[in-house]
C-alpha positions as a Markdown table, in Angstrom:
| # | Residue | x | y | z |
|---|---|---|---|---|
| 1 | Met | 68.7 | -27.7 | -3.6 |
| 2 | Arg | 65.6 | -29.8 | -3.9 |
| 3 | Ala | 67.0 | -33.0 | -2.5 |
| 4 | Pro | 65.8 | -33.7 | 1.0 |
| 5 | Arg | 69.3 | -34.2 | 2.3 |
| 6 | Leu | 70.5 | -30.9 | 0.9 |
| 7 | Ala | 67.4 | -29.1 | 2.2 |
| 8 | Ser | 67.8 | -30.6 | 5.7 |
| 9 | Leu | 71.5 | -29.6 | 5.8 |
| 10 | Leu | 70.7 | -26.0 | 4.8 |
| 11 | Val | 68.0 | -25.9 | 7.5 |
| 12 | Ala | 70.5 | -27.1 | 10.0 |
| 13 | Leu | 72.9 | -24.4 | 8.9 |
| 14 | Ala | 70.3 | -21.7 | 9.3 |
| 15 | Ile | 69.4 | -22.9 | 12.8 |
| 16 | Gly | 72.8 | -24.0 | 14.1 |
| 17 | Ala | 75.4 | -21.8 | 12.5 |
| 18 | Pro | 74.1 | -18.4 | 11.6 |
| 19 | Ala | 77.3 | -16.5 | 11.9 |
| 20 | Ile | 79.0 | -17.0 | 8.5 |
| 21 | Ala | 81.0 | -13.8 | 8.7 |
| 22 | His | 82.5 | -14.3 | 12.1 |
| 23 | Ala | 85.7 | -15.9 | 10.8 |
| 24 | Gln | 86.7 | -12.8 | 8.8 |
| 25 | His | 88.9 | -10.1 | 10.3 |
| 26 | Val | 86.9 | -7.3 | 12.0 |
| 27 | His | 87.7 | -3.6 | 11.7 |
| 28 | Val | 85.9 | -1.0 | 13.9 |
| 29 | Leu | 85.4 | 2.7 | 13.6 |
| 30 | Ile | 83.7 | 4.4 | 16.6 |
| 31 | Val | 82.7 | 8.1 | 16.3 |
| 32 | Asn | 81.2 | 10.1 | 19.1 |
| 33 | Gly | 79.7 | 13.4 | 18.0 |
| 34 | Leu | 79.1 | 16.6 | 20.0 |
| 35 | Ala | 77.4 | 15.9 | 23.4 |
| 36 | Gly | 75.9 | 19.3 | 23.5 |
| 37 | Glu | 75.0 | 19.1 | 27.2 |
| 38 | Pro | 77.0 | 17.6 | 30.0 |
| 39 | Arg | 74.3 | 15.0 | 30.8 |
| 40 | Phe | 74.9 | 13.4 | 27.4 |
| 41 | Arg | 78.7 | 13.3 | 27.6 |
| 42 | Ala | 79.0 | 10.4 | 30.1 |
| 43 | Pro | 76.7 | 7.9 | 28.3 |
| 44 | Phe | 78.4 | 8.7 | 25.0 |
| 45 | Glu | 81.8 | 8.1 | 26.4 |
| 46 | Arg | 80.7 | 4.9 | 28.2 |
| 47 | Ala | 79.2 | 3.4 | 25.1 |
| 48 | Ala | 82.4 | 4.2 | 23.1 |
| 49 | Ala | 84.7 | 2.8 | 25.7 |
| 50 | Met | 82.6 | -0.3 | 26.2 |
| 51 | Leu | 82.6 | -1.0 | 22.4 |
| 52 | Ala | 86.3 | -0.3 | 22.0 |
| 53 | Asp | 87.2 | -2.6 | 24.9 |
| 54 | Thr | 84.9 | -5.3 | 23.6 |
| 55 | Ala | 86.4 | -5.1 | 20.1 |
| 56 | Arg | 90.0 | -5.3 | 21.5 |
| 57 | Leu | 89.6 | -7.8 | 24.3 |
| 58 | Lys | 86.7 | -10.0 | 23.2 |
| 59 | Trp | 86.8 | -9.9 | 19.4 |
| 60 | Gly | 90.6 | -9.7 | 19.1 |
| 61 | Val | 90.5 | -6.6 | 16.9 |
| 62 | Ala | 94.0 | -5.3 | 16.3 |
| 63 | Asp | 94.9 | -1.8 | 17.5 |
| 64 | Ser | 95.6 | -0.9 | 13.9 |
| 65 | Ser | 92.1 | -1.9 | 12.9 |
| 66 | Leu | 90.3 | -0.1 | 15.8 |
| 67 | Ile | 89.8 | 3.7 | 15.5 |
| 68 | Val | 88.0 | 5.7 | 18.2 |
| 69 | Leu | 87.2 | 9.3 | 17.5 |
| 70 | Thr | 85.6 | 11.4 | 20.3 |
| 71 | Glu | 84.8 | 14.9 | 21.2 |
| 72 | Asp | 86.8 | 14.5 | 24.4 |
| 73 | Ala | 89.6 | 12.1 | 25.4 |
| 74 | Leu | 88.6 | 8.8 | 26.7 |
| 75 | Gly | 92.2 | 8.1 | 27.7 |
| 76 | Pro | 95.3 | 7.4 | 25.6 |
| 77 | Ala | 94.6 | 3.7 | 25.4 |
| 78 | Arg | 91.3 | 4.1 | 23.7 |
| 79 | Arg | 91.2 | 7.4 | 21.8 |
| 80 | Ser | 92.6 | 7.7 | 18.3 |
| 81 | Gly | 91.7 | 11.3 | 17.6 |
| 82 | Ser | 89.1 | 14.0 | 17.6 |
| 83 | Ser | 85.7 | 13.3 | 15.9 |
| 84 | Thr | 85.9 | 16.0 | 13.2 |
| 85 | Arg | 84.8 | 15.5 | 9.7 |
| 86 | Asp | 88.3 | 15.5 | 8.4 |
| 87 | Glu | 89.5 | 12.9 | 10.9 |
| 88 | Ile | 86.6 | 10.6 | 10.0 |
| 89 | Gly | 87.6 | 10.9 | 6.3 |
| 90 | Arg | 91.2 | 10.1 | 7.2 |
| 91 | Ala | 90.0 | 7.1 | 9.3 |
| 92 | Phe | 88.2 | 5.6 | 6.3 |
| 93 | Leu | 91.3 | 6.1 | 4.2 |
| 94 | Arg | 93.4 | 4.3 | 6.8 |
| 95 | Leu | 90.9 | 1.5 | 7.0 |
| 96 | Ser | 90.8 | 1.1 | 3.2 |
| 97 | Arg | 94.5 | 0.1 | 3.3 |
| 98 | Arg | 93.8 | -2.6 | 5.9 |
| 99 | Val | 90.4 | -4.1 | 5.2 |
| 100 | Ala | 90.7 | -7.1 | 2.9 |
| 101 | Pro | 88.0 | -8.6 | 0.7 |
| 102 | Gly | 85.5 | -10.6 | 2.8 |
| 103 | Asp | 86.4 | -8.7 | 6.0 |
| 104 | Val | 83.8 | -7.1 | 8.3 |
| 105 | Leu | 83.8 | -3.3 | 8.8 |
| 106 | Leu | 81.7 | -2.0 | 11.8 |
| 107 | Ile | 81.0 | 1.7 | 11.9 |
| 108 | Phe | 79.3 | 3.0 | 15.1 |
| 109 | Leu | 78.1 | 6.6 | 15.4 |
| 110 | Asn | 76.6 | 8.2 | 18.5 |
| 111 | Gly | 75.4 | 11.7 | 19.1 |
| 112 | His | 72.8 | 14.2 | 17.9 |
| 113 | Gly | 71.5 | 14.4 | 14.3 |
| 114 | Ser | 69.4 | 16.5 | 12.1 |
| 115 | Gly | 68.5 | 17.0 | 8.4 |
| 116 | Glu | 66.9 | 14.8 | 5.8 |
| 117 | Gly | 68.0 | 12.5 | 3.0 |
| 118 | Leu | 71.6 | 12.7 | 1.9 |
| 119 | Gly | 71.8 | 15.9 | 4.0 |
| 120 | Ser | 71.1 | 14.1 | 7.2 |
| 121 | Arg | 73.9 | 14.8 | 9.6 |
| 122 | Val | 75.6 | 14.0 | 12.8 |
| 123 | Ser | 76.7 | 17.0 | 14.9 |
| 124 | Leu | 80.5 | 17.1 | 15.2 |
| 125 | Pro | 83.2 | 19.6 | 16.3 |
| 126 | Gly | 83.5 | 21.8 | 13.3 |
| 127 | Pro | 81.6 | 20.9 | 10.1 |
| 128 | Asp | 79.1 | 18.1 | 10.4 |
| 129 | Ala | 79.3 | 14.8 | 8.6 |
| 130 | Thr | 76.3 | 14.0 | 6.4 |
| 131 | Ala | 74.8 | 10.8 | 5.0 |
| 132 | Gly | 76.2 | 12.0 | 1.6 |
| 133 | Asp | 79.7 | 12.1 | 3.1 |
| 134 | Phe | 79.4 | 8.6 | 4.5 |
| 135 | Thr | 78.1 | 7.4 | 1.1 |
| 136 | Gly | 81.3 | 8.7 | -0.5 |
| 137 | Trp | 83.6 | 7.3 | 2.2 |
| 138 | Leu | 82.0 | 3.8 | 2.0 |
| 139 | Ala | 82.0 | 3.7 | -1.8 |
| 140 | Gly | 85.3 | 1.8 | -1.9 |
| 141 | Phe | 84.2 | -1.0 | 0.5 |
| 142 | Thr | 82.2 | -3.1 | -2.0 |
| 143 | Arg | 84.0 | -6.3 | -1.3 |
| 144 | Gln | 83.5 | -6.3 | 2.4 |
| 145 | Thr | 80.5 | -6.7 | 4.7 |
| 146 | Val | 79.8 | -3.3 | 6.2 |
| 147 | Val | 77.7 | -2.8 | 9.4 |
| 148 | Phe | 76.8 | 0.8 | 9.8 |
| 149 | Val | 75.2 | 1.8 | 13.0 |
| 150 | Asn | 73.9 | 5.4 | 13.5 |
| 151 | Ala | 72.7 | 5.6 | 17.1 |
| 152 | Ala | 72.1 | 9.4 | 16.9 |
| 153 | Ser | 68.8 | 11.2 | 17.0 |
| 154 | Gly | 67.1 | 12.0 | 13.7 |
| 155 | Ser | 69.1 | 9.2 | 12.0 |
| 156 | Gly | 66.4 | 7.4 | 10.1 |
| 157 | Asp | 67.2 | 8.7 | 6.7 |
| 158 | Phe | 70.6 | 7.2 | 6.8 |
| 159 | Val | 69.0 | 3.8 | 6.0 |
| 160 | Gly | 67.7 | 5.0 | 2.6 |
| 161 | Ala | 70.9 | 6.8 | 1.8 |
| 162 | Leu | 73.4 | 4.1 | 2.7 |
| 163 | Ala | 71.6 | 0.7 | 2.3 |
| 164 | Lys | 73.2 | -1.5 | -0.4 |
| 165 | Pro | 73.9 | -5.2 | -0.9 |
| 166 | Gly | 76.5 | -6.3 | 1.5 |
| 167 | Arg | 75.6 | -3.7 | 4.1 |
| 168 | Val | 73.6 | -3.7 | 7.2 |
| 169 | Val | 72.4 | -0.2 | 8.2 |
| 170 | Val | 71.0 | 0.3 | 11.7 |
| 171 | Thr | 69.5 | 3.6 | 12.9 |
| 172 | Ala | 68.2 | 4.5 | 16.3 |
| 173 | Thr | 65.2 | 6.3 | 14.8 |
| 174 | Arg | 62.7 | 5.4 | 12.0 |
| 175 | Thr | 62.7 | 8.9 | 10.5 |
| 176 | Ala | 64.6 | 12.1 | 10.5 |
| 177 | Ile | 61.7 | 13.7 | 12.4 |
| 178 | Glu | 62.4 | 11.7 | 15.6 |
| 179 | Arg | 64.9 | 14.2 | 16.9 |
| 180 | Asn | 64.5 | 13.7 | 20.6 |
| 181 | Glu | 67.6 | 12.3 | 22.5 |
| 182 | Thr | 68.0 | 8.6 | 21.8 |
| 183 | Thr | 68.9 | 5.8 | 24.2 |
| 184 | Phe | 69.5 | 3.0 | 21.7 |
| 185 | Ala | 73.3 | 3.2 | 21.8 |
| 186 | Thr | 73.8 | 1.8 | 25.3 |
| 187 | Pro | 71.7 | -1.3 | 25.1 |
| 188 | Phe | 73.0 | -2.1 | 21.6 |
| 189 | Val | 76.6 | -1.9 | 22.7 |
| 190 | Arg | 75.7 | -3.9 | 25.9 |
| 191 | Gly | 74.1 | -6.5 | 23.7 |
| 192 | Leu | 77.3 | -6.8 | 21.6 |
| 193 | Ala | 79.6 | -6.8 | 24.7 |
| 194 | Gly | 77.7 | -9.3 | 26.9 |
| 195 | Thr | 75.7 | -12.5 | 26.7 |
| 196 | Glu | 72.2 | -11.2 | 27.3 |
| 197 | Ala | 71.5 | -10.7 | 23.5 |
| 198 | Asp | 72.9 | -14.1 | 22.6 |
| 199 | Ala | 69.5 | -15.6 | 21.9 |
| 200 | Asp | 70.7 | -18.9 | 20.4 |
| 201 | Lys | 73.4 | -19.3 | 23.1 |
| 202 | Asp | 76.1 | -20.1 | 20.5 |
| 203 | Gly | 78.7 | -17.8 | 22.2 |
| 204 | Arg | 78.5 | -15.2 | 19.5 |
| 205 | Val | 76.2 | -12.1 | 19.1 |
| 206 | Ser | 74.8 | -11.4 | 15.6 |
| 207 | Val | 73.9 | -7.9 | 14.5 |
| 208 | Leu | 70.3 | -9.0 | 14.4 |
| 209 | Glu | 70.4 | -10.3 | 18.0 |
| 210 | Ala | 72.0 | -7.1 | 19.3 |
| 211 | Phe | 69.4 | -5.0 | 17.4 |
| 212 | Gly | 66.5 | -7.1 | 18.8 |
| 213 | Tyr | 67.8 | -6.9 | 22.3 |
| 214 | Ala | 68.4 | -3.2 | 22.2 |
| 215 | Lys | 65.0 | -2.4 | 20.7 |
| 216 | Lys | 63.3 | -4.4 | 23.5 |
| 217 | Glu | 65.4 | -2.7 | 26.2 |
| 218 | Val | 64.6 | 0.8 | 24.8 |
| 219 | Glu | 60.9 | 0.0 | 24.8 |
| 220 | Arg | 61.0 | -1.4 | 28.3 |
| 221 | Ala | 62.8 | 1.7 | 29.6 |
| 222 | Tyr | 60.3 | 4.0 | 28.1 |
| 223 | Glu | 57.4 | 1.9 | 29.5 |
| 224 | Thr | 59.1 | 1.8 | 33.0 |
| 225 | Asp | 59.4 | 5.6 | 32.9 |
| 226 | Asn | 55.8 | 6.0 | 31.7 |
| 227 | Arg | 57.0 | 8.0 | 28.6 |
| 228 | Leu | 55.8 | 8.0 | 25.1 |
| 229 | Leu | 58.2 | 6.1 | 22.8 |
| 230 | Thr | 59.9 | 8.7 | 20.6 |
| 231 | Glu | 62.6 | 6.5 | 19.0 |
| 232 | His | 61.9 | 3.5 | 16.8 |
| 233 | Ala | 65.1 | 1.7 | 15.7 |
| 234 | Val | 65.4 | 0.4 | 12.1 |
| 235 | Leu | 67.5 | -2.3 | 10.5 |
| 236 | Ser | 67.9 | -2.5 | 6.7 |
| 237 | Asp | 68.7 | -6.1 | 6.0 |
| 238 | Thr | 67.5 | -8.8 | 8.4 |
| 239 | Thr | 68.9 | -11.7 | 6.4 |
| 240 | Leu | 72.5 | -10.3 | 6.3 |
| 241 | Ala | 72.2 | -9.1 | 9.9 |
| 242 | Arg | 71.6 | -12.6 | 11.0 |
| 243 | Thr | 74.8 | -13.9 | 9.3 |
| 244 | Val | 77.2 | -11.2 | 10.7 |
| 245 | Ala | 78.2 | -12.0 | 14.3 |
| 246 | Phe | 81.0 | -10.9 | 16.7 |
| 247 | Gly | 82.8 | -12.9 | 19.3 |
| 248 | Gly | 84.1 | -16.5 | 19.3 |
| 249 | Ala | 82.4 | -19.8 | 19.8 |
| 250 | Arg | 82.9 | -21.4 | 23.2 |
| 251 | Ala | 86.1 | -23.4 | 23.5 |
| 252 | Ser | 86.2 | -27.1 | 23.8 |
| 253 | Ser | 88.8 | -29.4 | 25.3 |
| 254 | Asp | 88.0 | -32.2 | 22.7 |
| 255 | Pro | 90.7 | -32.1 | 20.0 |
| 256 | Arg | 88.2 | -33.4 | 17.5 |
| 257 | Val | 85.7 | -30.6 | 18.2 |
| 258 | Val | 88.5 | -28.0 | 18.0 |
| 259 | Ala | 89.6 | -29.4 | 14.6 |
| 260 | Leu | 86.0 | -29.4 | 13.3 |
| 261 | Val | 85.5 | -25.8 | 14.4 |
| 262 | Ala | 88.7 | -24.8 | 12.7 |
| 263 | Glu | 87.6 | -26.5 | 9.5 |
| 264 | Arg | 84.2 | -24.8 | 9.6 |
| 265 | Gln | 85.8 | -21.4 | 10.1 |
| 266 | Ala | 88.0 | -22.0 | 7.1 |
| 267 | Leu | 84.8 | -22.8 | 5.1 |
| 268 | Glu | 83.2 | -19.6 | 6.4 |
| 269 | Ser | 86.2 | -17.6 | 5.3 |
| 270 | Gln | 85.7 | -19.1 | 1.8 |
| 271 | Val | 82.1 | -17.9 | 1.8 |
| 272 | Gly | 83.3 | -14.4 | 2.7 |
| 273 | Ala | 85.8 | -14.5 | -0.1 |
| 274 | Leu | 83.2 | -15.8 | -2.6 |
| 275 | Arg | 80.7 | -13.1 | -1.7 |
| 276 | Ala | 83.5 | -10.5 | -2.2 |
| 277 | Lys | 84.0 | -11.6 | -5.8 |
| 278 | Lys | 80.3 | -12.2 | -6.6 |
| 279 | Ser | 80.2 | -9.4 | -9.2 |
| 280 | Ser | 83.0 | -11.0 | -11.2 |
| 281 | Leu | 81.3 | -14.5 | -11.5 |
| 282 | Asp | 78.3 | -15.6 | -13.5 |
| 283 | Ala | 75.2 | -16.3 | -11.5 |
| 284 | Ala | 75.3 | -20.1 | -12.0 |
| 285 | Thr | 78.9 | -20.5 | -10.9 |
| 286 | Tyr | 78.3 | -18.3 | -7.9 |
| 287 | Asp | 75.2 | -20.2 | -6.8 |
| 288 | Arg | 76.8 | -23.6 | -7.3 |
| 289 | Glu | 79.9 | -22.7 | -5.3 |
| 290 | Leu | 77.9 | -21.0 | -2.5 |
| 291 | Glu | 75.7 | -24.1 | -2.3 |
| 292 | Arg | 78.7 | -26.4 | -2.0 |
| 293 | Leu | 80.2 | -24.3 | 0.8 |
| 294 | Leu | 77.0 | -23.9 | 2.7 |
| 295 | Val | 76.3 | -27.6 | 2.6 |
| 296 | Ala | 79.9 | -28.3 | 3.8 |
| 297 | Ile | 79.4 | -25.8 | 6.7 |
| 298 | Ala | 76.1 | -27.5 | 7.6 |
| 299 | Glu | 77.8 | -30.9 | 7.7 |
| 300 | Lys | 80.6 | -29.5 | 9.9 |
| 301 | Thr | 78.0 | -28.1 | 12.2 |
| 302 | Gln | 76.2 | -31.4 | 12.5 |
| 303 | Ala | 79.5 | -33.1 | 13.2 |
| 304 | Ile | 80.4 | -30.6 | 16.0 |
| 305 | Arg | 77.0 | -31.2 | 17.5 |
| 306 | Ala | 77.3 | -34.9 | 17.3 |
| 307 | Ser | 80.7 | -34.7 | 19.1 |
| 308 | Gly | 79.2 | -32.8 | 22.0 |
| 309 | Gly | 80.5 | -29.4 | 21.0 |
| 310 | Lys | 78.6 | -26.1 | 20.8 |
| 311 | Pro | 77.6 | -25.3 | 17.2 |
């Protein structure tokens, strides 16, 4: 990796093609907890509906890989069931039968939370689900990239409880003590759904981009309302969050660009598969193969750019 050519290619990859995981299949679990008060119900439902519609219509997530659990019905086209602890457990079991090595699993929670450590919880109809519960449910997803977003109040301790290699954990609060209502969910979902958060304008929104956008929007809203900021969002793994992106690259009418993009996506899929079997490879073999793939992706990115396409 010391050769100038290799170094420059990897720099080009980091700048021009950050979304290694976007070519994998995406699976989404959305859980809305108890609203508690009527004024919370509408924003909870809007965020869930927007994310579900984005996953289905923009990301191409199959209906069998999209599970929406809510306190109240959002309509038969969106809702998969009630957001009880048992239903969440069944949702993870269902996903475990569909999520392949190298795929991306996005879990999005919204609601009110409390508790500390593994006992941190999201309020649900019936028994609450704790960070310890989610630790158990996620234990089998070691060969996938997991993005776990807890937008509930008092969610900060979920980071320490759930963070592991191959996971990005996002929480709306820094600690369990920040228990006031949170507003993070709406701008985070809006960032994933639209184009405002797409800072590098590559047609895809990374988890890091959506997080940064949402955090700034939350701060701006508090400042506009002249309120003390009572929620400080946290992200566990900036490096991985930069590589996981949702959405597709902009289309091109040039057959050469289309072919190059397809070739790069195939290479990105190979990176996902390689990362999924990292534990079974010796370090030298893994590093050598990862380097080969990353250099090949960087070369494809440069070729796409040289042909006038969007990287």
